[in-house]
N, C-alpha and C positions, 0 to 999 in steps of 0.2 A: 503493500498500501502505500511505501515510502515513494518510490516510481511514481505510482498513480496521482498521487497527492502532487508531486512537482510539477507535472505532467498537464494536471487539469487546468480547463481555462478558466480562472479564478477572475480572470479580466473580464469577463462576460456576465459576472455575476455581484451583486451589489457588493462581496467583500472587497473586490477589485483584486489588484497583482499581490500577488502571494508579498512582495518586496515591500507593496505601501501597508501592510500589515503591523500594527502595534508589537514592539519588542515582545511582549507579556503575550500575545497570540501565537508568534512563532515557535518560541520557546513553550508553550503548554501544545503545540503539536508536536515539536521534536520528542516532548515527553510520550503523547499519548503511542506515537508511533514505536518509541522503542520498551514498552512496556510489555511484560511477558503475561498478561491477561487482557481479555477484551476492554478496550479503553478508548474512548472520542474526545474532540475538542468542539464544544458547539459554540459558534461564535455569531456575532451579530445579533439584530433587532428580533429578528426571527430565527433566531439559532440553526444554523446553518452549519453540516452536519460534517467532519473531518475525523476518519476513523483508522484505527489499525486493522493488522491482518486479522487478531484472532475476534475482533468485534465482525467482519462478516460473516460468520457461521451464528453469531445473533441476527444479522439483517435478513439471511437465507434469499430470497429470490428479488431482496432488493436492491442487492449488489450488483452491477456495479452503478447503477442507476442512483442511488442513495447520495453519493459523494456531493457534497456540495447542496445540497435539500435543505429547506428547514424540515428542522423534527416534526412538527404536526402533520406537513405532507408524507412525511415519509411513512408513519404511524399513525392515521387519519381516526382508526380504531379507537387510539388511546386521547382521541385530543381532549375530550373533557377533563384525564384525569391530567392532561400535560401542560395547560393553558395554566389551570392556578400554580401549577410546579413552576412554570419559568417566571409567572411574574414573581414568586418568592426570589428565584436565586439571581433575576437581574436586580433583583432590593436588597442585594447580598447577604442573604438567607441558604447555607445549604442544606440540601435535600438527601434524606436517607429513605429507603426502600429496605425492609429488611425481609427477607424471604416475602417478596410480597407476588399474588398471580395477579397476572395480566392475560386478558384474553385475547388474542395475534390473529389474525385472518390466513386463513392459508391459501395456498394457490390452486382453485377450483376443488375446492373442501369446507366444511364446514369451520368458523372460528373454534380455537382450541387453548385451553389454559395452559402457559407457561410462567414459571414461577422465577424471579430474580430477587438479588441482594445487588442493591445499585445506590453509589453514591453521586450526587451534583456538588461540585465545588464553584466557587463563583472565583472567575478570574477577571482580576482591577485592571485595567490602562495606566498607562503613567499618568492621567489625569484623576485619578482616584477612583473610577466608574468602574462599573462593572460593564465589560466588553464581553463575555462569554463564562462558560463552565465548562468545567474538565469532569467527564460521566466515565464513573471505572465499574463496570457490570460484571457479574460472575450469574451464570445460570443453574440456577438448582431444582430444574423439573426432575431431572433424572433420581435425585436424590426425595422427592417428595413421593415419584412413582413407586421407590422402592419403601418408601415409609410405610406409603399406602398399602402396598402389597404384603409387608409384614403386618401391618394391624390386622388387614383381612385375613392372614393366614393364622394369626393367633385367636381373631374371632373364632372361625371355622374350627379351632381346635377346642377352645373353650367349649362352643355348641356341639360336636362329636361329643369332648368327655361329659357334659352334662347330660344328651342324650342316651350314652351309655350306661349312666349315674342311673336315670331315670327307669333304661329299661330291664336293666339287672335284675332286679328285685319281682317282675311281672314272670307270672308263670302258665298265662294264657296267650296263644298264638295271635290271636283276634286283638287281644289288647294291645299286644306289642305292637302289632301292624299300625294301629287306630292312633297310640299313641307317638308312634314314629312320623305317623303322617300329619298331626296337627303341628307338632314340632317343628317341622322341613316347612310345611304350612305358611306357620306364624314367620319360619324365619325369610322364605321369600316374597310373603306376601300375595301367595296362591289364594285362588278362590276351591280350589277341590284336591285333594291328593290323597290317592288311595294303593293297596296294593290289587292285584289283580291275579287270580290263580291260573294256570294253563289247566283246563279240564284237558286236554287232547280234542280229535276230532274236530279241533279250527274252533276251539270254543274256550272263552277267557270268563271265570266268574269272580265278580267284588261283594266281599261278605261286608265290609266298612270303609269307608271313606272321612276323612275331615271335610268338611266345607264352608264356605264362608260367601254369604249373599248368594249361591248359585244351590239347585235341589241335589240332595245325595243321587247317588247311581246305581243301588246296590242291585245285582242280577247278572243276569246270562249273557254275553255277548256273542257274536260272531266275528271273527277276524277281518271277513273279505266285505263287513258293511262298510270300513273304513279305509279301504284302501287296498288290494292283492298284493302290493309290496310290502306289507305290515308283518305277516307272519313271514315273512323271505326272511327280510330284515333281525326280525328276532332271534329267530333261527340261527341266526349268525353274529347274534351278541351284540347287533348293532342299534343303539340309540336312534330313536325317531325322535326329530327335532320341527315342528313345524309352529313359526312363530307367525303367523297369518294364516289360518285355514280358509276364511270366506276369501284371500286373493291369490290363494296357493293353487297354480296351474297344473299340478300332478292329480289333484283329485277331481273327479268328476261331480256335474250336479248332486248324484243322487247322495256320493259320498258325504258332500260338504252339508247334503241336508240332513246325514245321519251322526254330524258334528253338531248342528247347529239344533237340534234337539237334546242335546245334551249340555246346551250353554258352553261350547267350545270355541274361543276365538282364539288360544295357543296352547300348544300341546307340546309335551317332553315326556317319552316314552322310555324308560330303561329298564333293558329285559335282564332275568338273572339265568343262567343258564350252569346248570353244574354238571358234571359227567357227560357233557355235551348236549345235553337236555334240555328243553328250555321249561321254567317251573313256575317262575311266576313274573311281573312286569310292575314297575313303579310307576305310576302314574302323577303327573303334574299339570293343573291345566289352569289357564287362564280366562276369564269371561269374554276380556278384548283379546286383541292383539297385543303383544308382547315379543321382544325381542330378547330372546334368552343368550346370557355370554358364558363363557366356558365356565367360569369360575362357578358359576350357578349349576350348570350341568354335572361339572367336576362332582360336587358337594352332593348334588343328587346319586351320585352313583356308589360316594361314600357312603349315605346314608341306605341306601338300598344294599349295598353288602350287607353291612354292621345290622340293620334292620333283619335282613333275612337269616343272619347267622344265629341272631337274638332267637326271631322266630322257630329257625331247629334247634335252638335250645333247648324252649321250651316243650317242643312237642318231644322231643326225644326223652326229656325228664319224663313226662305223661307216660309214652310208652315203657319207661324202662320201671316205672311203676305196676305195670300189667303184668307185664312175663320179662323171662328171663330172652325169651326169644326175639321180643321186640326190643330189648334191650340191644342185642347182637344188632338189630338192623339197623339202629340209631349209628351206628360207622358206616354204613355203605353209603352214607351221603358227606362223609368226613372227606378233608382233602386228605390228612394222616393215614399212613398203610395199617391196616389192622388186620389179625389173624386170630384164630385159635389151633394150636398145635397140640399133638398126643406125644407123652415119650415113648419111644420103645426103647427095649432094655434086650441084652443078650443072654443066654444060658448061664453066665456068672453072676443074673443081677444089676448088672452095670447098664448104663444107658449111652446108647450108641448111636439114638438116629431118632430123630420126631416125624409124623406124621401130619400136613397140613388139612385139618378138619373144615375150616372156612376161611374163606379172605374176603377183603372187600375191594371196591372197584378201584381202589388207586394202592392198592399190595403193589401190583406190578409196576406202578411209576417209582414206588420208593425203591426197588430190590430189584426190577428186572427180571425176576422169575415170572413164567407165563406156566396158565392152566396148572395152578399149582394144587387144589382142591385133590385130596385123595394122594398127594404123593407124598416120596419122603423126600429132607431135605437131600440126602445124600443122591436120590434120582436126580434132581435138580441141579445139584452144587456138587459134585464129588467133593473137590477140593476144603469144602466148609470146616472150618476152623474146631478144634475141639474143645474150646474155650468156651463156644457157644451153647455145645450141647451142657455143659458142667454148669452153666449157668442156668438154663430154662430145666435141666434135672433138680437144680435147688429150688427153685420157686415152688416146681409141683411136688416136692417131697415134705418142705418144711411150712408150705403156704406162704412164707414171706416174699411179700411185694419188692419189686426192685426197680429202680429207675436208674440207667447207666446209659453212658454213651462208649461204643463198640467199632472199632473198622472191621472190614472184611476183604482180603483180597480175592475169593473166591467168589462175592457178589457183587463184582464189578470195580474193585478197590474204593469202595463206599465208605463213609464213616456216618453213623446210625444212632439217632439219640432212642430211647427206648425204655417202655414203661410194660413190665409184665407182672400178670399178677395170675392166682391159681383158681379155674372156674372150677364149676359142678361140682364132685363128690370126690375127696381127696385119693381115694382108690383108682380114679380115671385116670390121673397125672394129666388131666387136661391144664395148659396156658392160657391166657390170652394176654397175647403183646400189640401194644400201640406205638407205632414208632413212623419217626419221617428219616429220608436223609439229607443229612445235613452236610454232606461233602461240598457243596459251594459256598456256604457260611462259614466254613471253616476254612476254603482257599482267599474266601475275601479277607476274613483276618490276617490270613498269612501274609496277602498284596500289601494291607496297610502297615504291615512289620517294615514290607520291602520297601514300601514308599516314603517310610521314615528314615530308612537308614539311605535311599538314591538323595533325598534331604539333605542329609546332612554330607554326604559327598559332594553332593555341588557348593553348601556352602564352606567346605575346606579348602576345595581346590579353587573357588573363585577368590578363597583369601587368601591363598597361597601365592596366585597371578598378581592379585593388587599389591602386596609384598614388593615381592619383588621389581614391578613395574614402578612401585612408587621409590625403592632402593636407587635402580639403573636411573630414572628420572632424576633421584637428587642429586648422585654420582656427578651427572652431565653436567647439570645445569650449574652457571655462574653467579646467578643470585635468587633471591628467596621467591622474587617477581616473577624471576624467568620459570623457576619450578612451579610456580601457581599455574602461570597458563597452562606449559606441557601437563602437568597433571591433571588439569580438570580436563583437558581435551582427550588424554588417554582413557581417564575414568570416565569420561560422557560414551566414548566408544565402546569400551567395554559393559557398561549398563543398555546399550542399544543391543550390540551383540547377544548379551545374554537373555535380552526381552523376546528378541525374534527368534532364538534356538528355545528357549521355554516355550513361546507360543506354538511351532510346529516342531514339536518335538521329535528328535529322531530325522527329520527331512531335510533341513538345511535353511539357505536362505538365496533369495532369486541375485543373482551375481548384477544386474542394471539395478538392483535397489540400493546394493549397498553402495554401487558409484555414484547415482543421483544421489539420493541423501547427501553422502559427504562433499560431494562438489557444490549441492544445493546450500549445504550450510556455511561453505568458507568462501564460494563465489559471491559477489553482489547482484551478479546478472547472469541468468544461463546461456547469452549468449558467446559467453567467454568458454564455453566447453562444447565439447560436440561427445557423444558416446554412441557407438558402431558395435553390436555383437548381438548372437542370435539368444533368443531364451534360456536361461541356464540357471537350474539351482545347483548352489554348490553343497556338497556335503557339510556337516557339520563344524569338520577341524577344518577345513579350506575356508568355510565361511570367515572362521573366529580369524586365522591369518591374513586372509585378504582385505577384511574389515579395517584391522591394524594397519595394514600394509599401505592401504589408500589415505586411510586418515592421516598418515605421516608424511605422504606424495605431498597430500591435497594441505596441510598446515605448511611444508617447507615452501609448495608453491605461492601461498600468499606471503609468507614471509619473506623470500628471498626470490620468487621466479615468476611464473607467468601471471598469477592473480596479482601480481604487485606493478606489474607494467602496464601503461594504459592500452597497450596493442597487443598484450599477451593474449594466448590461445593455449588451450591444454585440451588434445586427443586421446580420447580411451578408447580402444578397441579390443575385441579376445575374438577369439573361433577354437574349435573344437576340435583337435587333429587326434590321427592314431600311429601310436607308436608300439611295436613289441605287441601289437593285438588289441593294447589298454585306449581309451580315449586320454586325452591329454588337454588341459585348456593352454591354452597360447593368450598372452595378455600383455598390451603393449600400452603402456601411461608415456604420451609423449608432449613434452612444451616449446611452443612456439613464439615469436614478437619480441624480444627481448635480448639484450645482450648483458651478458653476465660477466662482470672481469674475475681472472684468474683466482684471484683471493677473496672472492664471493664467498659469504658464510655458509650457503648452501654447498659447496664445494668439500666443506670439512668433514669429517667421519663422527658420527656420534650417537647414541643409543638408538636414535631413527632412524637413522640407514643403516644400522645393526639388524633392527626389527625387520625392516625392506628384505636385507640382500642375504642376511643368515638363517630366518625362519624356514623360509619355503623349502631350502634345501634341509634342512632338518627336521622340521617336523611333517611335510610333506613328501619329501623324497624327490622333490622338484629341482630345477633350476631357476636363479635370481639373479640379473644384473643391472645394476643402474649406475649410468655416465652421467656426468654433469657437461654439457658445451658450453659454449658461448650463446648460445640461445637456449638455454633453458637444461630441463633434466629429462634423459631417458629411462625408462625403466622397463624391463622385461622380465617377465615371469612364467613360467612353464611347470605344471607338475601333475601327475595323473588324477583322474578325477575318481579317485576312490574313498569310500565312505570309512572315516574315522570319527570317534567321539571328539568332542572340544569338551577340554576341562569345564568350559562354562553350560555343559550338556554333556549328560551321561545317559546310558541305558538303565536300567531295571538292574541292579546287583543280584548276587545270592545270598544266600542267608549265610552267618558265620558268625565269628567275635573275634575283635580287634582288640588291643588295649594301647596305651598310652607307651613309650618306648621306653628310654634309659632312664638313669634314677638324676635326682640333680646336681651331681657333682660338674666340677670343672671342668671343660674338654678336653681330651688328650690331641698329646702329639702324635700327629702321622709322618712323620719322618722316616722317606726309606720305604714306605707302603705302595702298594700299586693297586690302586681303588680301581674297580671297575663301575660306570656309571650306567644307570638305566634307564632313562626318563623320558616321553615323547613328547614332552611338550619344552619348547625351547628355551621359554621364560623361566620355566623351574628346572631344567637343568643346566644352564649357566649358572643361576644363584649357587645350586649345590655341588656346582664343578670347582667356582673362585673359592667357596668355603673348603674345599677339601686342599684346592692348591695354598691356600694361605695357613690351615694345620700342616704342612709339608709334605702331603704326599701326591706321588704323581697321578695323574688322573687318564684311565683307559677309558676314552669315550670324550663325552659323553653320545650316549645308544641313542637312537630312538628305533630302531626295530629289534626283534630277538635275535636274526639270521648274524647282523654284525656284531651281537656281545655274543652269542655263541660261538664264532669267531676271535673274537678277541680271548677268550677265556684259553684256547689253546696255545695264540701266538702271542699275549700279552703275559702269561701266566701271572694273573692278579693274584693279592693276598687276602684282598676282600673287595665288598662288593655292596651297593646301595639298587635294590630294584624297585621299579615303579610295579604296581600288582598288574594296573588295566591300560593296555597302551592304545586305547582307544577304538580298537576292533575286539575288546573284549577278554578276558579274564586268561592268564597260562602260565605257566610254572615251569616251564622249560628250561629257562635261562636258570633258575632255582633248581631244581633238580641236575643241573649239567654243574653246578657250582658246589653242589652235596658232592655228588660222584668224586670231582674233582679236590673234596676236602679241601674250598675254600670257604672262609666263613662270610656270611652277608646280612642285611638287614633289609625289610621290606619297609616301603614308603606309601601309605594309602590314604585316600581321602574317605575309604568308608570305614563305617564300623562293625560291620558285619558283612562277612566275606568268609565263603568255607574254605579251608586250611586241610589237607590229607593229612593225618596222623605223623608221617615222617617230618611234615613242614608247621605241625601244628607250634611247636616251640620256639621258633625263629623269632626274633624280636620284631615288632612293628611298629612304625612310628605315624602318626596319624596326622594329613597333612591341614591348615600349614604348620610342619614342623620349624624349630629353631634349627637354625644350621649347626648352632654348638650343641643341641642335643642329636643331630646326626653323627658328625663327629664323634660324640662320645659316644653312639653307640657301636661305630665302627670299631673303635678302641677296644670299648667290652666284649665286643664278639669276637676280637681275637685273642683274649685270655683265657687260658685254660679252668676250666671251673669243674 
């Protein structure tokens, strides 16, 4: 907007050319354009608008027309609110709207409510009079929507809890249906709510219903009278919604008349299916047309399911009191598996099998056994574990009821939650079992644990990289100001990479976005650069390395290169080529249009140049060449497009246990030691290598691949080693085992709290990233001490 403001024809407006504006107006405009939140300046008696880039989001379709227009013409729908505020602010009174609602017109749609917090601050000219005012605004609509959704959810939960408490003591199924229908009807403001139970043969019956201002509809009805698709939809479990029965084009005049006879202006019908069969329909009626929203329909479904569950409970209790047979029938409609078994014994009187006497429909879903009635468990699952027979025999013999959880490989590697109790006479040795397959629930709990380990890994790797970047940036800076500028830029680019990699986990980042976003952030005008290359998503590790490299190139171009010269241009291009049956990226950065002195700062070698020239060969096993000629920098990068995980984004780890490494003694002297270093991230490897050198060691590496490290074990004869556990392509312990075979002591360096180590490596010291370098030196020294 800064460029748009400068280029606007202000001389064609009452404000006149910008050069004629009071200094206070120009200062305020400069301030607003540079602000990092939506801001604008209104100047002149009719409050003409000058706004920054972020304010464009608030303007919406009114941009760019709104630039230089009077405020009340931009927002005519708010004129009644704005005019008294304008009078007050021009009288010198600041204005505040704290989280206030505004009805804004939308293009081609009805007005909608948006919420804002905004301040109007008067701006006085040199003569002391208010010539305009500064607006700083923040839209809070999303927060209001979130609060409204939260409030609705809380109210819904409170309603459902109250409904459950109300239904729980009721023992009659018809009473439960009526009480639930009344609660739902009052909640929705409906005129009629009830349950219709399917009778079969295309008929349905309403026993009781809640009504408000309309007659009840108790009786029997045929589905066909209300549309032939109704029963088909119910059979598929689909909710049928008709917001306006009279205007519904899918209904015939006869069908509309059938609805009208029941005073139906709008209706929702929620079918309840159990085991694939239609059992009942919850209906909600309005006597007039009514537009149902998704939250209303979702509440109906929840009430339908919960009420039906309570209805089934009541009926089951009634049946249980009548007879044991009816009691067992209860479980035919349950989602849990249920069976009655009879224990079988050998000639020695020891239980060795059981026979299924009865099973319910959910039985097969939970354990995978088909056609079980009358057959034995060893017939159905020959490998059934002996502990199952022992448990059920104990229940049959003692009459003791047992609730337990038990896994079974013979039943499809499932885990079950079970309740077993004796039924019938003691000598019959019959056991009833109520059970649920909880395998998936257990796996979900396991995944939660894994995700926690992943969070720990990402945080530690990120902290390690940040620490290394800050140390190297500080080491190369000549002043705190220089450090602050370089560090903020590198930290910002790390944050951007981490956010993008987290948002698109395991997929990478679009290359054109990396280049365009960095150049847009550094270049004052997009005419200063040209980007050319095919659409390409870089793998996570490559995205991290290239993003940092592009940042360093763009930063240097702004300070010393093409972006610092009036005629400077940057050309960025890339292509994918084939090398040794693998796709390689060939990336070219070229600066033109300036004359660079031989001793210019951009020709010096520093940490930024090191990030460009050394990370690609090290981290990506590629090539990097950076040259600085008199007309600017030229950088060529090439590397294979192989998926490698970034330290800022890593796949889900396996389970295990990792602990902090060496005790807090002083670091040890490693003079004369040859230490092999395996770490696939250049920044972390550089820091570790320097620390080892400072401790007197000779560093073999650092290496970023297993192959190079394995070769060095034989050629370099290391006396110790530091190993990263995850090299971006997954966990591997080949180097560790080779070192163990060569009797070379070593330590692990990891960002995980939970990685499985086999027994032969379980006692190796493990240091958690970001580990202090003195701890690494100390651990290496201690690993070489005989124990």
